[in-house]
N, C-alpha and C positions, 0 to 999 in steps of 0.2 A: 091489774096488769103489771107484772114485774119485768122490767127491762134491764138486762145487763148490757152495758156499752163499753167497748174497749177504749181505753184512754181515760185520763183524769183531768186534763187541763185544756183540751182543745176547744175551739169556738163552738162546735156543734155539741160536744159533751156538756159544756157549761150551759148552753142554751136548752138542752134537753132537761137538765136538772131544774132550770128555772120554769120551764113550761110543763114539766111532768105532773106536778101536783094538780094544776088546774084541769088536766086532762084525765085525772083519775089513775095516774101511773106512778109507780115507784121506780125511780131511776137509780141503778147501782153502777157507778163508774168502776172499772177494773183496769188497773195499770201496773206498771213496774213497782216493786220487784215481783209481785204476785203473778202478774201476767206480763211476759216479755216476748214480743213477737220475734225477737232474735233468738229465743230459746223455745222452740216448739213444745218441749216437754211441759212447760208451765201453763199452756193455754187451756187444755181441757180441765185440769184440776181447779184452776182459778175460776173458770166460768161455771163449772158444776157447783162450786161452793155458793154461788149467788142464787141458785135455784130459780133460773129465769123462765119466763113464759116466752120471751123473745130475746134474741141477741142482736144488737146493733154493732156492726163492724165499722167503727169510725176511726180508730187509730191508724195513722199512716205516716210515711215519710213524705213531707209536703214541701221541702226546700227545693224548688224547681231547678234553680241554677246550681246549687250545691250537688244535686244528684248527678250532674254530669261528671263530677270527680269522685263521687262515692256510689258508683253503680252497684256494687255488691250489696251494700247496706240497703239501698233503696229497693233492690230487687227482693232481698230477703224479707223485708218488712211488707212491702206493697203486694208482692206476688205470693211468695211462700207463706208469709204470715196470714194473709187474707184467706188462703186456702185452708190453713190450719184452724182458723176460727170457724169457718163454714163446716169443716169436718167435725168439729166439736159440737156444733149446733145439731148436726145429724145424729150424733151419738146421743145427745140429750133429748132428741125428739122435738126440737123447737125450730121455728123459722128464723132465718138470719136476714137482716137488712144490711146490705153492704154499700158503703158510699164510694162512688168512683168519680170520674172527672170528665169535663169537656175536652181535656187535653188528649183524649184518645183519638181525636180527629186532627187532620193536617190543616184544616182551615181553608181549603181550596174551593169549597162549595159556595155558590152565591147566596143561596137561601138558608132556611133553617135546617139543621141537621136532625134527621129522624133516627130512631133506634135501629133501623134496618140499613142505614147508609154504611158504606165501607169505612173501616177505621184505618188510621195511618199516623200514629203518634210521631211527633217531630223530635222528641227528646227522651231521655232515660225515665224521667218522671212519668210521662204519659205511657211509655211502653211498659213500665213496671205496673202501673195501675191497670192497664189493659190485661196484662198477664194475671193480675189479681181477679179480674172479672171472670176470666176463663177458669181459674182455680176454684172460685166460689161456685160457679155453675156446675163444675165437674164434681164437686164434693157433696152437694145436696140439691135436689130439685126444689126444696122448700125455701126458696130465696127470692128476694127482691133486690136487684142491683139498681141503685139510684145514682145517675150521673148528675152532678151538681157543678156549679161554676162560680168563680169570682166571689168567694165567701167573705163576707164582712159582718161585723157585729160590735157590740160594746166591749167584747172580751178579747184578750190576746192581741197578737200583732196582725194588722190588716191594713188595707188601703185607706180606709177612713181615718184611722189613727195616724197613719203616715202623713196624710194631707193636713190634718189639724196640727200635727207637730211642726210641719214646715211653715204653716201659717203663723206660728208664734214668732218667727224671725224674718219672714218674707212677705212681700205684697204681690209677688209674681212667681208663678210656678209653671214649669214646662211639663206637659203631660202627653203621653202617646194618644193619638187620635185615630189611628188606622187599624186598631185591633177592636173587634166588636164581640160582645157577649152579653150575658145576663147577670148583672150584679145581684147577688142573692144574700139576704139576711140569714144568719145562722138561726135566728129565732123563727123565721118562716120555715126554714129547713126542718127545725125541730117539730113544728106543728105538722108538717107533712109526714115526717117519720112516724109520729104518734098515730096519725090517721092510717097510714099503711099498716102499722103493727096491729091496730084494732081489726082491720079488714082481714089480715092474714089469719088472725086467731078466730074470727067469726066464721070463716069459710076455709076449712082445711084442705079442700079438694079443688077449688076453682083455679085452673091453670092461668086464667086471664089476669089474676091478681099477682102472679109470679112472673119472673123474667127480668128484663132490663127496661128501665124507664128513665126518661129525662124529667128532672124536676127543677123548676126555676120560675122566675117571674113571667108575667104575661107579655112583657115587652123587653127590648134590648137597647144597648147603647155602647158607646166607647168609653175607654178609661177617662178621656177628657170630659165626656158628658157626665160621668160620675163625679169628677172633680168639681164641675160647675155646680152640681146640686149640693155637694158638701159645702162649698164656699158661699152659696146663696143662703143656706141655712145658718152658716156662721155669721154672715152679714146681718141677717134679720135678728139674730139673737144677741150679738155683741157689737154690731156696727163695724167690725173689722172687715176691710175690703181686701180681697185677694183675687187677682186676675189669673186666667189660665191661658198659657201659650200652647197652642196645639202643634205638636211635632209628630214626625213619622217614626216608625219603628227603627228605621235606619239611623236616626239621630240619637237613639237610646239603645245601643247594642248591649246584649246580655249573653252569658255563656250558653243558655238554652234558648232555642227558637220557640216563639209562641205562635199559635195558630192565628192568622189574621181575622178569621171568622169562626167563632165557636158558639154561634147563636143556636140554641137548642129548641127543637119543636117539642112542646110539652102536652100535646093533645092526647097522647096515649095514656098518660097517668091520670088525666082528667076523665077519660072514658072509663078506665078500669077502677080507679080509686076515688073519683070525684074531687080530686085535688086541683085547686086553682090558687096559686100564690099571688099576692098583691103585686101591682106594678112596682118596679124597683125604686122609683123616685120616692114613693110614699115611705117605704121601709128605710131608705137611706136617710131621709130627713129625720125620721124618728131616732135612728141610731146616732146621728150627728148631734141632735139636740140633747139626747141623753148623755152623751159624752161631754158636752159643753156645760150642761147644768145637771149634774148627777142627782138622782132621786134621793 
């Protein structure tokens, strides 16, 4: 199985490269300058050159706060760019797996968000990603859109690395406790993507394998809960003690509004693809220990 993935340095791309070999897949990252989502003319030639069996549309504009000031760029990458990648997949006759986000929801629901719930993004990032979902679905029926949330990993910049960096100089950290979601390891996401890719290739006609899916851990928590797990692993490994002060969103204002509840219902992807990701605490502990004591 040969998988072309857009982007070369993102958390999910790096995780796919790490996990691909063990799953019998060849991962071919494709990024700038060969493939530039701001230049649609580059997309089809760059992807065609990889001779893919599946395309993973992972590259995106992910700077949530910065997007409020760079609306045009965010929209061109997340909406137009995503649609261009999906259109290329259709020309090449291969399925596309597109990564979207929990930020397509406004967070007003009390329970878990299902794929059929009404969307209502609060900011430019979420709106541009939602437009990308529409563009992908319009470009090709042979797609699986995976909404993921709160991505962390041993790679790139993410919440786990931020907390560990703060712990180097502090013994007390203030963390938002009234936003809830599913912290998700990029390595677990990569495993899920590989499983979806295999199913799409094994059954080219099953509509139940295609469409929009929520993919995340089997449980949820807050940012403060996530910080507690990170610092517990740090303490067990290094004896460094860091306490968490739980604060409200209002005490930590940001340019872009975040949904207070972006907990995703993942039963649909379990039914269709048999995918159940681990509980987030297990994955976060593994990431934290790996960062503290590199292999």
